[in-house]
RONU-825525 format. One line per 10 residues: their letters; for each residue x, z, y of N, C-alpha, C. Coordinates in pm, whole numbers. Last residue first. Layout:
<atoms>
a = X/Z/Y/X/Z/Y/X/Z/Y ~ ...
</atoms>
This chain:
<atoms>
emvqdllgqf = 3928/1102/-566/4009/1126/-481/4176/1261/-581 ~ 3743/1076/-758/3770/955/-719/3943/997/-622 ~ 3578/1276/-699/3629/1245/-825/3786/1102/-827 ~ 3473/1216/-461/3543/1354/-493/3633/1343/-604 ~ 3317/992/-461/3438/979/-453/3505/1129/-471 ~ 3165/1135/-697/3267/910/-725/3377/922/-689 ~ 3007/1240/-533/3037/1255/-654/3132/1219/-690 ~ 2893/1013/-386/2997/1182/-269/3090/1222/-388 ~ 2678/868/-526/2847/793/-428/2955/950/-443 ~ 2499/1076/-574/2598/1087/-646/2803/982/-665
hrarqevrdr = 2446/1072/-324/2439/1164/-360/2544/1188/-467 ~ 2327/810/-298/2409/886/-185/2494/963/-255 ~ 2162/872/-526/2312/682/-472/2402/842/-398 ~ 1943/1011/-413/2038/1092/-529/2179/998/-525 ~ 1881/840/-141/1919/1013/-186/2025/1065/-253 ~ 1779/601/-322/1911/630/-219/1964/721/-180 ~ 1573/750/-462/1647/694/-561/1800/702/-419 ~ 1399/910/-235/1445/994/-336/1594/908/-392 ~ 1294/645/-116/1370/758/-47/1482/838/-151 ~ 1184/564/-355/1301/428/-285/1366/571/-180
iakleqettr = 970/728/-347/1027/712/-444/1178/597/-430 ~ 848/689/-115/907/805/-173/1047/779/-304 ~ 766/343/-125/858/430/-82/943/545/-59 ~ 584/415/-307/716/378/-330/808/409/-279 ~ 403/605/-173/456/683/-294/599/581/-348 ~ 357/408/9/398/572/41/442/623/-40 ~ 213/191/-151/311/176/-135/399/282/7 ~ -29/356/-245/67/265/-343/228/251/-265 ~ -128/393/-59/-97/504/-54/-5/487/-141 ~ -227/135/46/-150/186/135/-56/378/70
lrdalhlcal = -396/67/-186/-190/-7/-124/-183/73/-30 ~ -595/174/-138/-512/228/-247/-351/192/-226 ~ -671/181/121/-584/269/76/-520/267/-27 ~ -746/-167/51/-639/-88/165/-649/9/97 ~ -998/-49/-140/-823/-154/-212/-686/-155/-109 ~ -1149/15/-7/-1090/119/-27/-960/48/-130 ~ -1195/-198/202/-1152/-68/265/-1077/10/138 ~ -1291/-415/-10/-1191/-396/34/-1114/-284/164 ~ -1531/-235/-4/-1482/-246/-153/-1277/-259/-91 ~ -1694/-310/207/-1641/-146/132/-1563/-154/74
ialratdans = -1687/-560/248/-1649/-477/314/-1551/-312/262 ~ -1847/-541/0/-1740/-648/-38/-1678/-580/66 ~ -2107/-466/147/-2023/-385/-12/-1878/-399/-43 ~ -2120/-600/329/-2095/-453/335/-2060/-444/184 ~ -2225/-881/165/-2123/-814/313/-2080/-718/297 ~ -2441/-743/35/-2310/-808/-22/-2211/-807/92 ~ -2611/-458/218/-2600/-529/186/-2431/-636/94 ~ -2766/-112/60/-2597/-202/134/-2669/-332/120 ~ -2951/48/0/-2973/-89/76/-2856/-168/139 ~ -2714/320/-13/-2885/246/-78/-2903/135/36
sraaigaile = -2443/370/-290/-2492/325/-144/-2602/284/-137 ~ -2406/391/-524/-2379/459/-467/-2407/443/-281 ~ -2382/129/-600/-2440/211/-678/-2458/379/-604 ~ -2214/0/-489/-2363/-50/-457/-2449/75/-496 ~ -1948/89/-582/-1983/144/-439/-2149/109/-405 ~ -1979/-46/-788/-1978/118/-820/-2033/175/-676 ~ -1978/-294/-804/-2094/-241/-835/-2082/-90/-821 ~ -1726/-295/-629/-1822/-337/-645/-1997/-259/-643 ~ -1589/-224/-925/-1580/-179/-818/-1726/-180/-723 ~ -1658/-470/-1129/-1704/-319/-1158/-1644/-203/-1010
diqnalelve = -1552/-673/-952/-1725/-711/-966/-1757/-550/-963 ~ -1286/-622/-954/-1372/-669/-851/-1514/-598/-801 ~ -1268/-664/-1224/-1207/-508/-1178/-1230/-484/-1066 ~ -1322/-887/-1254/-1416/-831/-1337/-1410/-637/-1271 ~ -1058/-1027/-1119/-1246/-1031/-1072/-1339/-954/-1110 ~ -893/-978/-1246/-963/-932/-1124/-1016/-947/-1081 ~ -954/-1071/-1524/-957/-927/-1487/-956/-870/-1359 ~ -943/-1352/-1417/-1069/-1332/-1416/-1083/-1154/-1450 ~ -630/-1375/-1354/-774/-1382/-1263/-937/-1301/-1295 ~ -587/-1291/-1630/-552/-1219/-1502/-619/-1204/-1416
rddgstvltf = -619/-1494/-1739/-691/-1368/-1785/-682/-1273/-1655 ~ -550/-1728/-1687/-633/-1684/-1643/-698/-1601/-1680 ~ -182/-1699/-1454/-248/-1691/-1603/-414/-1703/-1555 ~ -139/-1953/-1188/-107/-1848/-1281/-224/-1834/-1395 ~ -250/-2135/-1023/-97/-2156/-1120/-122/-2045/-1258 ~ -598/-2175/-942/-450/-2018/-969/-386/-2119/-1060 ~ -894/-2158/-741/-771/-2237/-811/-683/-2114/-779 ~ -1205/-2064/-853/-1072/-2008/-747/-973/-2096/-849 ~ -1561/-2019/-723/-1493/-2093/-762/-1311/-2106/-730 ~ -1758/-1801/-827/-1644/-1862/-710/-1618/-1909/-795
sqnaitvrip = -2105/-1677/-812/-1990/-1718/-889/-1884/-1850/-761 ~ -2291/-1282/-767/-2202/-1484/-699/-2066/-1494/-765 ~ -2302/-1042/-841/-2384/-1158/-937/-2333/-1298/-795 ~ -2011/-999/-838/-2102/-948/-726/-2309/-1035/-744 ~ -1912/-1257/-856/-1891/-1111/-858/-1958/-1102/-747 ~ -1780/-1553/-1157/-1853/-1405/-1105/-1822/-1223/-1007 ~ -1529/-1807/-1112/-1554/-1616/-1221/-1688/-1559/-1085 ~ -1352/-2010/-1290/-1480/-2034/-1166/-1501/-1785/-1211 ~ -1067/-2202/-1183/-1126/-2117/-1247/-1266/-2046/-1197 ~ -880/-2477/-1165/-1019/-2416/-1066/-1019/-2326/-1245
rkerngtem = -535/-2428/-1131/-621/-2566/-1180/-768/-2473/-1139 ~ -166/-2670/-1049/-302/-2518/-1005/-415/-2633/-1094 ~ 88/-2634/-1301/-13/-2699/-1250/-142/-2577/-1161 ~ 385/-2429/-1178/271/-2456/-1277/96/-2515/-1252 ~ 612/-2316/-1167/536/-2433/-1081/453/-2500/-1159 ~ 413/-2035/-1023/551/-2087/-1031/505/-2229/-1033 ~ 250/-1734/-957/275/-1902/-855/413/-1990/-931 ~ 80/-1502/-1147/236/-1565/-1089/227/-1692/-1031 ~ -79/-1255/-938/-106/-1371/-1012/48/-1405/-954
</atoms>
């Protein structure tokens, strides 16, 4: 969600059959899309879980998202490491050419 100098305004979303009023300065569509994704995630977890209450479903959704975030961060680190390794390699080649 964007946080520029735009004025903050409330937006109403529904997640797990509960309404929330969020305050955002970002794009309303993005907020609605994120809320919809969370709602779908919780609904998917609920479909596989027997007698899970909303708090438990929310915690399981948070764990799922935390796992996705960690995986993405690890992938990003691997990409950065490869870019740095190649940059060092190209710098070495450039140094050889300049000598």
